[in-house]
C-alpha positions in Angstrom: 28.2 -174.3 111.8 28.9 -171.0 110.2 32.7 -171.7 110.1 32.2 -175.0 108.4 29.7 -173.4 105.5 32.5 -170.7 105.0 35.2 -173.5 104.7 33.0 -175.6 102.5 32.2 -172.3 100.3 36.0 -171.6 99.9 36.9 -175.1 98.9 34.1 -175.2 96.2 35.3 -171.7 94.7 38.8 -173.1 94.6 37.9 -176.1 92.9 35.8 -174.5 90.3 38.5 -172.0 89.4 40.9 -174.7 88.7 39.6 -175.7 85.1 39.8 -171.9 84.3 43.3 -171.6 85.4 44.1 -174.8 83.4 42.6 -173.2 80.5 44.6 -170.1 80.8 47.9 -171.9 80.8 46.8 -174.0 78.0 46.0 -170.6 76.2 49.3 -169.3 77.0 51.2 -172.4 75.8 49.3 -172.7 72.5 51.2 -169.9 70.6 54.6 -171.4 71.9 53.3 -174.8 70.5 52.4 -173.4 67.4 55.8 -171.6 66.8 57.7 -174.9 68.0 55.7 -176.7 65.4 56.4 -174.4 62.6 60.2 -174.4 63.3 60.0 -178.2 63.4 58.2 -178.3 60.1 60.8 -176.1 58.5 63.8 -178.1 59.7 62.0 -181.3 58.9 61.4 -179.9 55.3 64.9 -178.8 54.9 66.0 -182.3 55.9 63.8 -183.9 53.4 64.8 -181.6 50.5 68.4 -182.5 51.3 67.9 -186.2 51.6 65.9 -186.1 48.2 68.6 -184.2 46.6 71.6 -186.6 47.6 69.4 -189.7 46.8 68.6 -188.3 43.4 70.2 -189.6 40.0 72.2 -186.5 39.7 74.5 -187.7 42.7 75.6 -190.5 40.6 76.8 -188.3 37.8 78.3 -185.3 39.8 81.3 -185.7 42.2 81.8 -182.1 43.2 79.7 -179.1 43.8 81.5 -175.9 42.3 79.9 -172.3 42.6 82.9 -170.8 41.0 82.6 -172.2 37.4 79.4 -172.4 35.4 80.2 -175.5 33.5 80.5 -178.4 35.6 82.4 -181.3 34.0 83.0 -185.1 34.9 85.8 -187.2 33.8 83.7 -189.1 31.4 80.0 -188.8 29.8 77.9 -191.8 30.4 77.2 -193.8 27.2 73.6 -193.5 28.1 71.4 -191.8 30.9 67.7 -191.7 31.3 66.4 -188.3 32.3 63.0 -187.9 33.7 61.1 -184.8 32.5 58.0 -185.4 34.8 56.9 -182.5 37.4 58.5 -180.0 35.0 57.6 -176.2 34.6 58.1 -174.4 31.4 60.8 -171.7 32.2 58.7 -169.0 30.5 55.1 -169.0 28.9 56.6 -167.4 25.8 56.1 -169.5 22.7 58.4 -167.5 20.5 61.8 -168.9 19.6 64.3 -166.4 18.0 67.3 -168.5 17.8 68.1 -172.2 17.6 70.6 -174.5 19.1 73.7 -175.2 17.1 76.0 -173.2 14.7 75.4 -169.4 14.5 77.6 -166.7 13.3 80.6 -168.9 13.1 80.4 -170.4 16.5 78.2 -172.9 18.5 75.0 -171.5 20.1 74.6 -173.8 23.1 71.0 -173.1 24.0 67.8 -171.7 22.6 66.8 -168.1 22.8 63.3 -167.5 23.8 61.6 -164.0 23.3 60.6 -162.5 26.7 60.3 -159.0 27.9 62.2 -157.2 30.7 60.7 -158.1 33.9 59.0 -161.3 32.8 58.9 -164.2 35.3 61.7 -167.0 34.8 60.9 -170.0 36.7 62.9 -173.2 37.5 62.3 -176.0 35.0 62.6 -178.9 37.5 63.3 -179.5 41.3 66.8 -178.8 42.1 69.7 -177.0 43.9 70.9 -173.5 42.7 74.4 -173.9 42.0 75.6 -170.6 40.3 74.3 -167.1 40.5 77.0 -164.7 38.8 77.1 -161.9 36.3 79.1 -162.0 33.1 79.2 -158.9 31.3 80.5 -160.2 28.2 78.4 -163.3 27.9 75.5 -164.7 29.8 74.8 -161.3 31.8 73.0 -162.1 35.0 72.6 -165.8 34.9 71.4 -168.7 37.1 72.6 -172.4 37.0 70.4 -175.1 38.7 71.5 -178.8 39.2 68.4 -181.0 39.2 67.5 -184.1 40.8 66.9 -185.8 37.4 70.7 -185.1 36.4 70.2 -182.0 34.3 71.6 -178.7 34.8 69.8 -175.7 33.3 71.0 -172.2 32.4 68.9 -169.1 32.4 70.8 -166.1 31.1 70.5 -162.4 30.3 68.2 -161.9 33.0 67.4 -158.4 34.5 67.4 -159.7 38.2 68.1 -162.9 40.0 65.6 -163.9 42.7 67.6 -166.9 44.1 70.9 -167.4 46.0 73.6 -170.2 45.7 72.9 -173.4 47.3 69.2 -172.7 47.6 66.8 -175.5 47.0 64.0 -174.8 44.6 61.0 -176.5 43.3 59.7 -176.5 39.7 57.8 -173.4 38.9 59.6 -171.5 41.6 60.3 -167.9 40.3 64.2 -167.5 39.9 64.7 -164.4 38.0 63.1 -161.8 35.7 63.7 -161.4 31.7 66.2 -159.0 30.8 68.9 -157.8 28.3 72.0 -158.0 30.2 75.5 -159.3 28.9 76.3 -160.1 25.4 72.6 -159.6 24.1 71.0 -157.5 21.4 67.3 -157.5 22.9 65.5 -158.8 25.8 65.2 -162.7 25.5 65.9 -165.5 27.7 68.9 -167.8 26.8 68.0 -171.1 27.9 70.4 -174.2 28.1 70.3 -177.7 29.3 73.5 -179.7 30.0 74.4 -183.0 31.1 77.9 -183.3 32.9 78.7 -180.0 31.5 77.8 -181.0 27.9 75.1 -178.7 26.3 72.1 -180.6 24.9 69.7 -179.1 22.7 66.7 -178.2 24.8 64.3 -179.0 21.9 65.1 -182.7 22.7 63.1 -182.2 25.8 61.1 -179.1 25.6 58.4 -177.8 23.2 58.1 -174.2 23.8 55.3 -173.6 21.1 53.0 -176.3 22.7 54.4 -175.4 26.4 55.1 -179.0 27.1 58.0 -181.6 27.4 58.0 -183.9 24.6 57.7 -187.0 26.7 58.1 -188.2 30.3 61.6 -189.3 29.8 64.4 -188.5 27.4 67.3 -191.1 27.0 70.7 -189.6 26.2 72.7 -191.6 24.1 76.4 -190.4 23.3 76.4 -192.1 20.0 73.2 -190.6 18.5 72.2 -187.4 20.6 74.0 -185.1 17.9 71.8 -186.4 15.1 68.6 -186.3 17.3 69.5 -182.8 18.1 69.1 -181.7 14.5 65.9 -183.6 14.2 64.6 -182.1 17.3 65.6 -178.5 15.7 63.6 -179.2 12.5 60.6 -180.3 14.5 60.7 -177.7 17.3 63.0 -174.8 16.2 62.4 -171.5 14.9 59.5 -171.6 12.2 60.7 -171.7 8.6 64.3 -171.6 9.6 66.9 -174.5 9.3 69.4 -175.6 11.6 71.5 -172.6 11.3 70.0 -169.4 12.6 70.7 -166.0 13.8 70.2 -163.5 11.0 68.0 -160.6 11.5 65.2 -161.7 9.0 65.0 -165.1 10.5 64.5 -163.5 13.9 61.8 -161.1 12.6 60.0 -163.8 11.0 59.9 -165.7 14.2 58.6 -162.7 16.1 56.0 -161.6 13.4 54.6 -165.2 12.7 51.0 -165.7 13.9 49.8 -168.6 16.0 49.6 -170.8 13.0 53.6 -170.8 12.9 53.5 -173.0 15.9 52.5 -175.8 13.6 55.6 -177.7 12.1 54.5 -177.2 8.5 54.0 -173.4 8.5 56.7 -171.2 6.8 56.8 -167.7 6.0 58.3 -165.2 3.7 59.2 -161.7 4.5 58.3 -159.5 1.2 61.1 -157.4 -0.2 60.7 -154.2 -2.4 59.6 -154.9 -5.9 58.4 -158.5 -5.2 54.9 -159.8 -6.5 52.8 -162.8 -5.7 54.1 -164.4 -8.8 57.8 -164.1 -8.0 57.3 -165.1 -4.5 55.2 -167.9 -5.6 58.0 -169.1 -8.1 61.0 -168.6 -5.5 59.0 -170.5 -2.9 57.9 -173.5 -5.1 54.3 -172.7 -4.8 51.3 -171.0 -6.6 49.9 -167.6 -6.5 46.4 -169.2 -5.5 47.8 -171.0 -2.6 49.6 -167.9 -1.2 46.4 -165.8 -1.8 44.3 -168.5 0.0 46.7 -168.9 3.2 46.9 -165.3 3.5 43.2 -164.4 2.6 44.4 -162.0 -0.1 42.6 -160.8 -3.1 44.2 -161.1 -6.6 44.6 -157.4 -6.8 46.2 -157.0 -3.5 49.1 -154.8 -3.2 52.2 -156.0 -1.3 54.3 -154.0 1.0 58.0 -154.4 1.7 58.4 -156.3 5.2 55.0 -157.7 5.0 55.0 -161.3 6.4 53.2 -164.0 4.1 52.6 -167.5 4.9 53.6 -169.9 1.9 53.2 -173.3 3.4 
C-alpha cells in the first residue's frame, strides 16, 4: 500500500511540473520569436519600399540609376507630366529667401537660396531614394540628390554635413543633412533645386517657403508654358520686393531684414541711403510721406538712419 501511495505521489508531482516546464520553454522561446519578428518586419518593409519605388511615376521617366553624375537626363522631356505634391515636407522651416530662380550675375541660378544657419536640420521633401551624395568644392559643396516617387529630383546644396548615403530609401521629413556654407557660397544657406528629367524647374512653382506649404496638391508640368509660369511664380513667391533678377547685396539684405509682413505678396521695402528723406523716398517709390509714416509707425520729425529698412507698400 505504501508503495502504491509513493508511486501515485511521484506521478502527481511529475504531471504538476509539466505546465511549469512548458512555460519555461515558452519563456525561453519568446525573445527568439521577437527577434525573428523584428527581422521579418525590417525585411518586409524594405521589400515594400523597393516595390513602391519601382511602381512609382518616376520609373516611367528614368531608364537608369547613375550615382556618378548629379544631373540625370533622359532622351526627351515629356510634353506634360503631373507631379503629386501630396505627403510633402518643407526641406527647412526657414521662411527667408535670399535669391530667386533665374538669371543672376550673368548666369542661370537653377534653384532657390533659403537662409539657414550652420547646423540647421535639412529634410527630404518627399519619399524617395538617395541617388547622389557628393562634395563639389567649386559648386554645390556638400550636397545630396534624391529621386522621388512623384518624378521629381530634389537637390540640397552647401550643407555642412550629409546624413544619408547613396541608394538609401528616405521618407518625407527624414533628416538628410545639416545647413552649412560649403562649396561656392558666400554665407550659410540652403540651395534647393527641383528637377524633372534633369531640367531645373523653379521650386516656387511648387513650394511656398513663406507660408511653409506647397501651392497645390498637384503641379502639372507643360513644356510649352512652364518658363512663363516660372516667372509668375517668382513674382508671387520670390524674394520680397525683388523682381525676377536677383542677387545683389542690397536685395539679400532687404530679404533678411524684412519683418513678418514681408511674407505678404504686396509688401515692399526700401533701404535708406545716406542723405535721403521721407520726401525723397516717397517720390522715388511713387508713394506719399504720410503712407510711409503710417506703414512704419513713424512721427513726422523722425530722423532716418542710413541702412534703415522702411516698408513703402
